[in-house]
C-alpha positions in Angstrom: 156.3 91.5 103.3 155.8 89.4 100.3 153.3 90.3 97.5 151.2 87.3 98.5 151.1 88.3 102.2 150.4 91.9 101.0 147.4 90.7 99.0 146.1 88.6 101.9 146.4 91.5 104.3 144.8 93.9 101.9 141.8 91.6 101.3 141.4 91.1 105.0 141.4 94.8 105.7 138.9 95.5 103.0 136.6 92.7 104.3 136.8 94.1 107.8 136.0 97.7 106.6 133.1 96.3 104.5 131.6 94.5 107.5 132.0 97.6 109.7 129.9 99.5 107.1 127.3 96.8 107.0 128.3 95.6 103.6 129.0 92.1 102.2 132.8 91.9 101.6 132.1 89.8 98.5 130.5 92.9 96.9 133.9 94.6 96.7 136.4 93.5 94.1 140.2 94.1 94.3 142.0 95.0 91.1 145.7 95.0 91.3 147.3 97.8 89.3 150.2 96.1 87.7 152.0 99.1 86.0 155.8 99.0 86.4 155.6 95.7 88.4 157.9 92.8 87.7 156.0 89.9 86.2 157.1 87.7 89.1 155.3 90.1 91.5 152.1 90.1 89.5 152.2 86.3 89.1 152.7 85.9 92.9 149.6 88.1 93.5 147.5 86.1 91.1 148.6 82.8 92.7 147.6 84.3 96.1 144.1 84.9 94.8 144.1 88.1 92.8 141.7 87.7 89.9 141.7 91.1 88.2 144.6 93.3 87.1 144.8 96.8 85.6 147.2 98.4 83.3 147.7 102.0 82.2 149.7 101.5 79.0 148.9 99.4 75.9 152.5 98.5 75.2 153.2 97.2 78.7 150.0 95.2 78.7 150.7 93.7 75.3 154.0 92.4 76.4 152.8 91.2 79.9 149.5 89.5 79.2 150.9 86.8 77.1 153.1 85.8 80.0 150.6 86.0 82.8 148.0 83.4 84.0 144.4 84.1 82.9 142.9 87.1 84.8 140.3 89.7 84.0 142.1 92.6 82.4 141.2 96.3 83.0 142.5 99.4 81.2 142.6 102.4 83.4 144.8 104.8 81.4 143.6 107.7 79.3 141.9 106.4 76.2 143.5 107.6 73.0 141.3 107.0 69.9 144.2 105.7 67.8 144.6 102.9 70.4 141.0 101.7 70.3 141.7 98.6 68.3 144.5 97.5 70.6 142.3 98.2 73.7 139.6 96.0 72.3 142.0 93.3 71.5 143.8 93.3 74.9 141.3 94.2 77.6 138.2 92.8 79.1 137.0 96.1 80.5 137.9 99.8 79.7 137.3 101.8 82.8 138.4 105.2 81.5 135.9 106.5 78.9 135.7 110.2 79.6 134.4 111.6 76.3 132.2 110.7 73.4 134.9 110.4 70.7 136.8 107.9 72.8 133.7 105.8 73.4 132.7 105.9 69.7 136.2 104.8 68.7 136.0 101.8 71.1 132.5 101.0 69.8 133.7 100.9 66.2 136.7 98.7 67.1 134.5 96.4 69.1 132.0 96.1 66.2 134.8 95.2 63.9 136.0 92.6 66.4 132.5 91.1 66.8 132.4 91.6 70.5 130.6 93.6 73.2 133.1 95.7 75.3 132.2 96.5 78.9 133.2 100.1 79.7 132.9 102.5 82.6 132.4 106.3 82.4 135.3 108.0 84.0 134.1 110.9 86.2 136.2 113.9 87.3 135.2 114.5 90.9 138.6 116.1 91.8 139.3 118.8 89.1 141.6 120.0 87.9 144.2 117.3 88.5 142.4 114.4 86.9 140.9 113.4 83.5 137.2 112.6 83.4 133.8 113.6 82.4 132.1 116.2 84.6 129.5 114.4 86.8 126.7 116.6 85.4 127.5 115.3 81.9 127.9 111.7 82.9 124.3 110.6 82.3 124.3 112.1 78.8 127.6 110.4 77.9 126.3 107.1 79.2 123.1 107.5 77.1 125.0 108.2 74.0 127.3 105.2 74.4 124.5 102.9 75.3 123.1 103.6 71.8 126.0 101.5 70.4 125.3 97.8 70.6 129.0 97.0 70.8 129.4 98.8 74.2 128.0 97.9 77.6 128.1 100.8 79.9 128.5 99.1 83.3 129.0 101.9 85.7 131.5 104.6 86.6 135.1 105.0 87.6 136.5 107.9 89.6 139.7 109.0 91.3 139.8 110.9 94.6 141.4 114.3 94.9 145.1 114.6 95.7 144.6 116.1 99.1 145.2 115.2 102.8 141.7 116.4 103.8 139.8 113.1 104.4 136.4 114.9 104.3 137.2 116.3 100.9 138.0 112.8 99.6 134.8 111.4 101.1 132.7 114.2 99.5 134.3 113.5 96.1 133.4 109.8 96.4 129.9 110.6 97.6 129.4 112.7 94.4 130.7 109.8 92.3 128.3 107.4 94.0 125.3 109.7 93.4 126.2 110.0 89.8 126.6 106.2 89.5 123.1 105.8 91.0 121.8 107.9 88.1 123.9 106.3 85.4 123.3 102.7 86.6 125.3 99.5 86.1 127.0 97.1 88.4 130.4 98.7 88.9 131.5 101.7 91.0 135.2 101.7 90.6 136.8 104.1 93.1 139.4 103.9 95.8 143.1 103.4 95.6 145.8 102.6 98.2 145.6 105.9 100.0 141.8 106.4 100.0 140.1 103.0 99.8 138.5 103.3 103.2 136.5 106.4 102.1 135.6 104.6 98.9 134.3 101.6 100.7 132.2 103.8 102.9 130.8 105.6 99.9 129.7 102.3 98.2 132.6 101.4 96.0 132.3 97.9 94.4 135.9 97.9 93.0 139.2 99.1 94.4 142.2 99.7 92.2 145.2 98.9 94.4 148.9 99.5 93.5 151.4 100.4 96.3 149.4 98.8 99.1 149.7 95.5 97.1 153.0 95.7 95.3 154.9 98.5 97.0 156.4 101.4 95.2 158.8 100.0 92.6 160.1 103.5 91.5 161.0 104.0 87.9 161.4 100.3 87.0 159.5 99.5 83.8 158.0 96.1 83.4 158.5 96.4 79.6 162.2 96.3 80.2 161.9 93.1 82.3 159.6 91.5 79.7 162.0 92.4 76.9 164.8 90.8 78.9 162.7 87.6 79.5 161.8 87.4 75.8 165.3 88.0 74.5 
């Protein structure tokens, strides 16, 4: 299966699941997680219709974005405060703000850059294996960050638990959805290749897809390919 056909099949499956839940398929965005992917694969997905991509690492993103067609760029890795300036320069959205100091660092960098940065509050609904703000503290964190004019808190992001129990996954997403309803915004980013159906049923508006779109590339690092192409 090519990347293009993989994207087409994934989009069709999501659309069918949305309709089965009584939802408008257009309310659910697909974000291709491009980490470790060859640039050719990412470019093929974009040509097939993918409009948004996500990266976990600043260095890979810096090297790749200059060589890719225009897309909306999401950061989904753990936010390090010393990388705030680079995140503001490189990304359109930072999905993984899980604590106040990370958000304030992004706000300060965005203020210096003269822009308003959309961010999502990352919730931990699957402790202990994930980063994230406890759901009970999510509203307070959103309130604190909304006090900064350079940030726009646009919703929440969450990752499901690493379990085989589909009910446990559904319950985690339901908790994230309830927290999102209290925090507000337009984006509920949850659901990946192995649990996107539960996420759609829980109300996700944005799926972050890696292996179902690109396949598992193993240890190959895009930065190595970029370096080779730039040499």
